[in-house]
C-alpha positions as CSV (number, residue, x, y, z in Angstrom):
1,M,17.7,22.7,-38.6
2,A,16.6,24.5,-35.1
3,L,18.6,23.9,-32.2
4,L,16.9,22.4,-29.0
5,P,16.5,25.5,-26.5
6,A,18.3,25.0,-23.2
7,V,14.9,25.5,-21.4
8,G,16.3,27.8,-18.8
9,I,19.3,25.6,-17.8
10,P,22.8,27.6,-17.6
11,S,25.3,27.0,-20.4
12,P,27.3,23.9,-19.7
13,A,30.7,24.5,-18.2
14,P,33.7,23.5,-20.2
15,P,34.4,19.7,-20.0
16,Q,37.6,20.3,-18.0
17,Q,35.9,21.9,-15.3
18,I,33.7,19.2,-14.4
19,P,34.9,17.7,-11.0
20,F,35.9,14.0,-11.5
21,I,35.3,11.9,-8.3
22,S,33.4,8.8,-8.9
23,R,33.9,6.0,-11.3
24,N,31.2,7.4,-13.4
25,N,32.8,10.8,-13.4
26,R,36.1,9.3,-14.5
27,E,34.1,7.6,-17.2
28,I,32.7,11.0,-18.3
29,H,36.2,12.6,-18.2
30,R,37.4,9.7,-20.5
31,L,34.7,10.3,-23.0
32,N,35.4,14.2,-22.9
33,Q,38.9,13.3,-24.0
34,S,37.6,11.3,-27.0
35,T,38.6,12.7,-30.5
36,P,36.8,13.4,-32.7
37,E,33.6,14.3,-30.8
38,T,30.9,11.9,-32.4
39,T,27.3,11.2,-31.8
40,V,28.4,8.1,-29.7
41,S,30.6,9.9,-27.5
42,W,28.1,12.7,-26.7
43,T,25.3,10.3,-26.2
44,S,27.5,8.2,-23.9
45,R,28.0,11.2,-21.5
46,I,24.5,12.3,-21.7
47,T,23.4,8.7,-20.7
48,L,25.7,8.3,-17.7
49,L,24.7,11.8,-16.5
50,S,21.0,10.9,-16.9
51,R,21.3,7.6,-15.3
52,N,23.0,9.2,-12.1
53,G,20.1,11.6,-11.8
54,R,22.3,14.6,-12.9
55,L,19.5,15.8,-15.6
56,A,20.5,19.4,-15.7
57,E,24.1,18.4,-16.6
58,A,22.7,16.0,-19.2
59,A,20.6,18.8,-20.7
60,K,23.4,21.1,-21.1
61,E,25.7,18.6,-22.7
62,F,22.6,18.1,-25.0
63,S,22.6,21.7,-25.8
64,A,26.4,21.6,-26.2
65,M,26.2,18.7,-28.5
66,R,23.7,20.5,-30.9
67,L,25.8,23.8,-30.7
68,A,28.7,21.7,-31.9
69,G,26.6,20.6,-35.0
70,V,26.4,17.0,-33.9
71,E,23.2,15.2,-34.6
72,P,21.6,13.1,-31.8
73,N,20.3,9.6,-32.3
74,H,17.5,7.5,-30.9
75,I,19.6,6.4,-27.8
76,T,20.2,10.1,-26.9
77,F,16.5,11.0,-27.0
78,I,15.7,7.7,-24.9
79,A,18.5,8.7,-22.4
80,L,17.0,12.1,-21.8
81,L,13.5,11.2,-21.9
82,S,13.8,8.4,-19.3
83,G,15.0,10.8,-16.7
84,C,13.0,13.9,-17.4
85,G,9.7,12.8,-15.8
86,D,9.8,15.8,-13.5
87,S,10.9,18.4,-16.0
88,E,8.0,19.4,-18.0
89,A,9.8,22.1,-20.1
90,L,12.6,19.7,-21.0
91,G,10.2,16.8,-21.9
92,D,8.0,19.0,-24.2
93,S,11.3,20.3,-25.9
94,L,12.5,16.8,-26.5
95,H,9.1,15.6,-27.8
96,G,8.9,18.7,-30.3
97,Y,12.3,17.8,-31.4
98,A,11.8,14.3,-32.1
99,C,8.8,15.2,-34.0
100,K,10.9,17.3,-36.2
101,L,13.1,14.4,-37.0
102,G,10.3,11.9,-37.3
103,L,11.3,9.7,-34.3
104,D,8.1,9.9,-32.3
105,R,6.2,8.0,-35.0
106,N,8.9,6.1,-36.8
107,H,11.0,4.8,-33.9
108,V,9.2,2.6,-31.5
109,M,11.6,2.9,-28.7
110,V,11.6,6.8,-28.8
111,G,7.9,6.8,-29.2
112,T,7.5,4.6,-26.3
113,A,10.0,6.7,-24.1
114,I,7.7,9.8,-25.0
115,L,4.7,8.0,-24.2
116,G,6.4,6.9,-20.8
117,M,7.6,10.3,-19.9
118,Y,3.7,11.7,-20.3
119,S,2.2,8.7,-18.4
120,K,4.6,9.5,-15.3
121,R,3.6,13.2,-15.3
122,G,-0.2,12.1,-15.4
123,R,-0.6,13.7,-18.8
124,F,-2.6,10.6,-20.2
125,R,-4.4,12.4,-23.0
126,K,-1.1,13.6,-24.4
127,A,0.3,10.0,-23.8
128,R,-2.8,8.4,-25.8
129,L,-2.1,11.0,-28.6
130,V,1.5,9.8,-29.0
131,F,0.3,6.0,-28.8
132,D,-2.3,6.7,-31.5
133,H,0.0,8.5,-33.9
134,M,2.9,5.8,-33.6
135,E,3.4,3.9,-36.8
136,D,5.3,1.1,-35.2
137,I,4.0,-0.2,-31.7
138,N,5.5,-3.3,-29.8
139,S,4.4,-5.0,-26.5
140,V,6.4,-2.6,-24.5
141,T,4.4,0.3,-25.8
142,W,1.0,-1.3,-25.1
143,N,2.1,-2.3,-21.6
144,T,3.4,1.3,-20.9
145,M,0.1,2.7,-22.0
146,I,-1.9,0.1,-20.0
147,D,0.4,0.7,-16.9
148,G,-0.2,4.2,-17.0
149,Y,-3.8,4.0,-17.1
150,M,-3.9,1.7,-14.2
151,R,-1.6,3.7,-12.0
152,S,-3.9,6.7,-12.5
153,G,-7.1,4.6,-11.8
154,Q,-8.4,4.7,-15.2
155,V,-9.5,1.1,-15.1
156,D,-12.0,1.1,-17.8
157,D,-9.6,2.6,-20.3
158,A,-6.9,0.1,-19.4
159,V,-9.3,-2.7,-19.9
160,K,-10.4,-1.5,-23.4
161,L,-6.6,-1.3,-24.5
162,F,-6.0,-4.5,-23.0
163,D,-8.7,-6.1,-24.9
164,E,-7.4,-4.5,-28.1
165,M,-3.8,-5.9,-27.8
166,P,-3.0,-8.4,-30.6
167,E,-1.0,-10.3,-27.9
168,R,-0.7,-10.2,-24.2
169,D,2.3,-11.2,-22.2
170,L,3.2,-11.4,-18.5
171,I,3.7,-8.0,-18.0
172,S,0.5,-7.0,-19.7
173,W,-1.5,-9.3,-17.1
174,T,0.8,-8.0,-14.2
175,A,0.1,-4.4,-14.8
176,M,-3.7,-5.0,-14.8
177,I,-3.7,-7.1,-11.7
178,N,-1.3,-4.8,-9.8
179,G,-3.6,-2.0,-10.8
180,F,-6.7,-3.6,-9.6
181,V,-5.0,-4.2,-6.1
182,K,-3.9,-0.5,-5.8
183,K,-7.5,0.6,-6.7
184,G,-9.0,-1.8,-4.1
185,L,-10.7,-3.9,-6.7
186,H,-9.3,-7.2,-5.0
187,E,-11.8,-9.6,-6.3
188,E,-11.3,-8.5,-9.7
189,A,-7.4,-8.9,-9.4
190,L,-7.9,-12.5,-8.3
191,A,-10.3,-13.2,-11.2
192,W,-7.7,-11.8,-13.8
193,F,-5.0,-13.7,-12.1
194,R,-7.1,-17.0,-12.6
195,E,-7.7,-15.9,-16.3
196,M,-3.9,-15.2,-16.8
197,Q,-3.1,-18.8,-15.9
198,V,-6.0,-20.1,-18.0
199,T,-4.5,-18.5,-20.9
200,G,-1.4,-20.2,-20.4
201,V,1.0,-17.2,-19.1
202,K,2.8,-18.2,-16.1
203,P,2.9,-15.7,-13.1
204,D,6.2,-14.4,-12.0
205,Y,7.0,-13.3,-8.3
206,V,5.5,-9.8,-9.3
207,A,2.2,-11.1,-10.2
208,V,2.4,-13.4,-7.1
209,I,2.8,-10.5,-4.6
210,S,0.0,-8.7,-6.2
211,A,-2.1,-11.9,-6.0
212,L,-1.2,-12.2,-2.2
213,A,-2.0,-8.7,-1.4
214,A,-5.3,-9.2,-2.8
215,C,-5.9,-12.3,-0.9
216,T,-4.7,-10.4,2.2
217,N,-7.1,-7.6,1.8
218,L,-10.0,-9.8,1.1
219,G,-9.1,-12.3,3.8
220,A,-9.1,-15.1,1.1
221,L,-7.1,-17.8,2.9
222,S,-8.0,-20.6,0.8
223,F,-6.9,-18.8,-2.5
224,G,-3.8,-17.7,-0.6
225,L,-3.0,-21.2,0.3
226,W,-3.4,-22.2,-3.2
227,V,-0.8,-19.4,-4.3
228,H,1.4,-20.5,-1.6
229,R,1.5,-24.2,-3.1
230,Y,2.1,-22.4,-6.4
231,V,5.1,-20.5,-4.9
232,V,6.7,-23.7,-3.5
233,S,7.0,-25.3,-6.8
234,Q,8.7,-22.2,-8.5
235,D,12.3,-21.0,-8.7
236,F,11.3,-17.8,-6.8
237,K,10.0,-19.8,-3.7
238,N,12.9,-18.2,-1.6
239,N,12.2,-14.7,-2.9
240,V,12.2,-12.4,0.3
241,R,9.3,-10.2,-0.9
242,V,7.2,-13.2,-1.7
243,S,7.7,-14.7,2.0
244,N,6.9,-11.3,3.5
245,S,3.8,-11.2,1.8
246,L,2.8,-14.8,2.7
247,I,3.8,-13.9,6.4
248,D,1.4,-11.0,6.0
249,L,-1.4,-12.8,4.5
250,Y,-1.4,-15.6,7.2
251,C,-1.2,-13.0,10.1
252,R,-4.1,-10.9,8.6
253,C,-6.2,-14.0,8.6
254,G,-5.2,-15.2,12.0
255,C,-2.8,-18.2,11.0
256,V,0.1,-17.2,12.9
257,E,1.5,-20.7,13.0
258,F,1.6,-20.7,9.2
259,A,3.4,-17.2,9.4
260,R,5.9,-18.6,11.9
261,Q,6.6,-21.5,9.4
262,V,7.2,-19.2,6.4
263,F,9.4,-16.9,8.6
264,D,11.5,-19.8,10.0
265,K,12.1,-21.1,6.5
266,M,13.4,-17.9,5.1
267,E,17.0,-18.0,4.1
268,K,17.4,-14.4,4.2
269,R,15.3,-11.8,6.1
270,T,15.1,-8.1,6.0
271,V,13.6,-5.6,8.3
272,V,10.2,-6.0,6.5
273,S,10.3,-9.6,7.3
274,W,10.9,-8.8,11.2
275,N,8.3,-6.3,11.2
276,S,5.5,-8.6,9.5
277,V,5.9,-11.0,12.3
278,I,6.1,-8.6,15.1
279,V,3.2,-6.7,14.0
280,G,1.3,-9.7,12.9
281,F,1.7,-11.6,16.2
282,A,0.9,-8.4,18.3
283,A,-2.4,-7.9,16.2
284,N,-3.4,-11.5,16.7
285,G,-3.1,-11.6,20.5
286,H,0.4,-13.2,20.7
287,A,2.0,-10.2,22.4
288,H,4.7,-12.0,24.3
289,E,5.9,-13.8,21.2
290,S,5.9,-10.5,19.3
291,L,8.2,-8.9,21.9
292,V,10.4,-12.1,21.7
293,Y,10.9,-11.4,17.9
294,F,11.3,-7.8,18.7
295,R,14.3,-8.5,21.0
296,K,15.7,-11.3,18.8
297,M,15.7,-8.9,15.8
298,Q,18.0,-6.5,17.6
299,E,20.2,-9.5,18.8
300,E,20.7,-10.3,14.9
301,R,21.8,-6.8,14.3
302,F,18.9,-5.7,12.5
303,K,17.9,-2.0,13.2
304,P,14.4,-1.4,14.1
305,D,12.4,1.3,12.3
306,A,9.0,3.2,12.9
307,V,6.9,0.1,11.9
308,T,8.8,-2.2,14.2
309,F,7.9,0.2,17.2
310,T,4.4,0.2,16.4
311,G,4.4,-3.5,16.7
312,A,6.1,-3.6,20.0
313,L,4.0,-0.9,21.5
314,T,0.9,-2.7,20.2
315,A,2.1,-6.0,21.9
316,C,2.9,-4.0,25.2
317,S,-0.7,-2.6,25.1
318,H,-2.3,-6.0,24.6
319,V,-0.6,-7.5,27.7
320,G,-0.6,-4.5,30.0
321,L,3.1,-4.0,29.9
322,V,2.9,0.0,30.5
323,E,6.4,0.7,31.8
324,E,8.0,-1.6,29.2
325,G,6.0,0.1,26.6
326,V,6.9,3.6,27.7
327,G,10.7,2.6,27.9
328,Y,10.3,1.4,24.2
329,F,8.7,4.6,23.3
330,Q,11.6,6.6,24.9
331,A,14.2,4.4,23.4
332,M,12.8,4.9,20.0
333,K,13.5,8.7,20.3
334,R,16.7,8.6,22.3
335,D,18.5,5.6,20.9
336,Y,17.3,5.2,17.5
337,R,16.5,9.1,16.6
338,I,12.8,8.0,15.2
339,S,10.5,10.9,15.5
340,P,7.2,9.6,16.8
341,R,4.3,9.7,14.5
342,I,0.8,9.7,15.2
343,E,0.4,6.1,15.3
344,H,3.1,5.8,17.9
345,Y,1.3,8.5,20.0
346,G,-1.9,6.4,19.5
347,C,-0.3,3.1,20.6
348,L,0.9,5.0,23.7
349,V,-2.7,6.3,24.6
350,D,-4.0,2.9,24.0
351,L,-1.3,1.5,26.4
352,Y,-2.3,4.0,29.2
353,S,-6.0,3.7,28.4
354,R,-6.2,-0.3,28.5
355,A,-4.6,0.0,32.0
356,G,-7.0,2.4,33.3
357,R,-4.7,5.3,33.4
358,L,-6.8,7.8,31.8
359,E,-5.2,11.0,33.0
360,D,-1.7,9.7,31.8
361,A,-3.5,9.0,28.4
362,L,-5.0,12.7,28.3
363,K,-1.7,14.0,29.0
364,V,-0.2,12.3,26.0
365,V,-3.0,13.4,23.7
366,E,-2.7,17.1,25.0
367,S,1.0,17.0,24.6
368,M,1.3,15.6,21.1
369,P,3.2,17.7,18.6
370,M,0.3,17.1,16.1
371,K,-3.5,17.1,16.5
372,P,-5.1,13.8,17.6
373,N,-7.0,11.9,15.0
374,E,-10.2,10.1,15.5
375,V,-8.5,6.8,16.3
376,V,-6.5,8.3,19.0
377,I,-9.5,9.9,20.6
378,G,-11.6,6.8,20.0
379,S,-9.2,4.8,22.1
380,L,-9.6,7.0,24.9
381,L,-13.2,7.3,24.7
382,A,-13.7,3.6,24.7
383,A,-11.5,3.4,27.8
384,C,-13.6,5.9,29.5
385,R,-16.6,3.8,29.1
386,T,-14.9,0.6,30.0
387,H,-13.2,2.0,33.2
388,G,-16.2,3.7,35.1
389,N,-18.2,5.4,32.5
390,D,-16.0,8.4,32.9
391,K,-18.4,11.0,30.9
392,E,-16.6,14.3,32.1
393,L,-13.3,12.9,30.5
394,A,-15.3,11.7,27.5
395,E,-16.8,15.3,26.9
396,R,-13.4,17.0,27.1
397,M,-12.2,14.4,24.5
398,M,-15.3,15.2,22.2
399,K,-14.3,18.8,21.9
400,H,-11.2,17.7,20.3
401,L,-13.2,15.5,17.8
402,S,-15.3,18.5,17.0
403,E,-12.2,20.4,15.9
404,L,-11.2,17.7,13.6
405,K,-14.5,17.7,11.6
406,V,-14.2,14.2,11.0
407,K,-16.8,12.1,9.2
408,S,-16.9,9.0,11.4
409,H,-20.0,8.1,13.6
410,S,-18.3,5.7,16.0
411,N,-17.0,8.2,18.6
412,Y,-20.3,10.1,18.8
413,V,-22.0,6.6,19.2
414,I,-19.8,5.7,22.1
415,L,-20.4,8.9,23.9
416,S,-24.3,8.5,23.3
417,N,-24.2,5.0,24.7
418,M,-22.5,6.3,27.8
419,Y,-25.4,8.6,28.5
420,A,-27.7,5.9,27.8
421,A,-26.0,3.6,30.3
422,D,-26.4,6.3,33.1
423,G,-30.0,7.0,32.0
424,Q,-29.1,10.4,30.7
425,W,-31.4,10.3,27.8
426,E,-31.0,13.8,26.9
427,G,-27.3,13.6,26.6
428,A,-27.7,10.5,24.5
429,S,-30.4,12.3,22.2
430,K,-28.2,15.3,22.0
431,M,-25.3,13.2,20.6
432,R,-27.9,11.5,18.2
433,R,-28.9,15.0,16.9
434,K,-25.3,16.0,16.6
435,M,-24.7,13.1,14.3
436,K,-27.6,13.9,12.3
437,G,-26.6,17.5,12.1
438,L,-23.3,16.6,10.8
439,G,-24.7,14.1,8.3
440,L,-23.2,11.0,10.1
441,K,-25.0,7.6,10.0
442,K,-24.1,4.6,12.0
443,Q,-22.8,2.2,9.6
444,P,-24.1,-1.4,10.1
445,G,-21.7,-4.1,11.0
446,F,-20.9,-6.9,8.5
447,S,-19.6,-10.5,8.5
448,S,-17.9,-12.3,5.7
449,I,-17.3,-16.0,4.8
450,E,-15.2,-17.4,2.0
451,I,-16.5,-20.4,0.0
452,D,-14.9,-21.7,-3.1
453,D,-12.4,-19.0,-3.2
454,R,-15.2,-16.3,-3.3
455,T,-15.9,-14.0,-0.3
456,H,-19.5,-13.4,0.7
457,V,-20.5,-10.4,2.7
458,F,-23.6,-10.0,4.9
459,M,-24.9,-7.4,6.9
460,A,-27.9,-7.1,9.4
461,G,-31.2,-7.0,7.8
462,D,-29.5,-7.4,4.3
463,S,-31.4,-9.4,1.7
464,A,-29.3,-8.6,-1.3
465,H,-27.4,-11.9,-1.6
466,V,-28.6,-14.0,-4.4
467,D,-29.1,-17.0,-2.3
468,T,-30.9,-15.1,0.6
469,T,-34.0,-17.5,0.5
470,Y,-31.8,-20.6,0.4
471,I,-29.7,-19.3,3.3
472,R,-32.8,-18.4,5.4
473,E,-34.3,-22.0,4.8
474,V,-30.8,-23.5,6.2
475,L,-31.0,-21.3,9.2
476,E,-34.6,-22.2,9.8
477,L,-33.6,-25.9,9.6
478,I,-30.6,-25.5,12.1
479,S,-32.9,-23.4,14.4
480,S,-35.6,-26.1,14.3
481,N,-33.1,-29.1,15.0
482,S,-31.6,-27.0,17.9
483,R,-35.1,-26.3,19.4
484,L,-35.9,-30.1,19.1
485,Q,-32.4,-31.0,20.7
486,C,-33.4,-28.6,23.6
487,C,-36.8,-30.4,24.0
488,V,-35.1,-33.7,24.2
489,V,-32.7,-32.7,26.6
490,E,-35.2,-31.1,28.8
491,T,-37.4,-34.3,28.7
492,L,-34.5,-36.4,29.6
493,V,-33.4,-34.2,32.4
494,G,-37.0,-34.1,33.6
495,D,-37.3,-37.9,33.7
496,H,-34.0,-38.3,35.5
497,M,-35.1,-36.0,38.1
498,G,-38.5,-37.8,38.4
499,D,-36.5,-40.9,39.2
């Protein structure tokens, strides 16, 4: 029988030359001394090396095992396949050798490991071929293939495979729900979450976190409240990740008091927990409370990270604490050795811009180690309009915007409106023509409302909603009643003045 090639990996060093430092190394050394060498002892060494991320050494052990004339078993293959997602040559070689032994078709665990390896590398056609040729398939095999499809965004293929499953379990449903969320199909995720419960499958904390993420992105507060009530009755009610997701949901929906209650009841907190309240409170205009949490976090010996400082800088920006915000920015670099990212520079620009210190904001933009993005430029442009309609500075910023080749209309609209406010119609028209030349269109604003766990979106002039006729009739009725009330009030006031 042919030996597995070493796929470019140097020949393994003799066992006695391996340095023995950690407990795992000592375990490998003990196995090296085992006599006689058996499939079990070779496989144990390979498994330990693979689990510790030492794939090259594991592959050399495997080659040495074959040279010693010892046959691998299914556990040997599974140990190597589970760790070789990034090593294409090794994975293909293992697959080929497993085919010679018939393990890819006849052994469900080996076949599933091969399938999983190809899914991780994005080779889904190869993964599906392995799946289709397996003679024995269990729920793990089905779930691995479904999860691979959903991770790659192949939703239709995942749904079709899910429908073909003889029996779906919690992992099957969770893979689908999580995949919908990652794809941005949040309404579908919640629909599948409901259907999962209808079929009698009880969600675990992983499925709940995915459902809460969908609620957060949709702003579906009522559904989120229902999920929270469900969590309270479960064993994982104190799960940190679930609590963090609830805080994020409530802050995103503007319910900061609910977020505070969840945070206060947490038995254990992480940096993510603190970040959620700091950023959430800042975004909802509770800047002073956000900074209180920022200080308390440090008092309780939690180390702020880049996200923490984004929240603190945002809070300072909203209440005009310029010097304090600049101090936090400097402390982030000096004391915590955190390299500022573009969002930190954006917060600093916004901090100066809101305070009317436009030249300071411009200095930050011009001294940034990276190119400013359209959000940073937009923040300064908006400030130019707010503080004296400074078109000269705005035009300088538009030069930066032209270099970025962005596909957003908003900053061009701001400058166009600034020209129009000063009666400079030629300048306004020039901006509009530039937008047209770049293929940019002003996107209409929209509003949304949640009714019976469904989010309804409306745009100006939009008549696509199925209940448009009924909605217009109700609006007309409200308008008529309002006009009637105004007439009654005017009559009563007139009578009173006459008296």
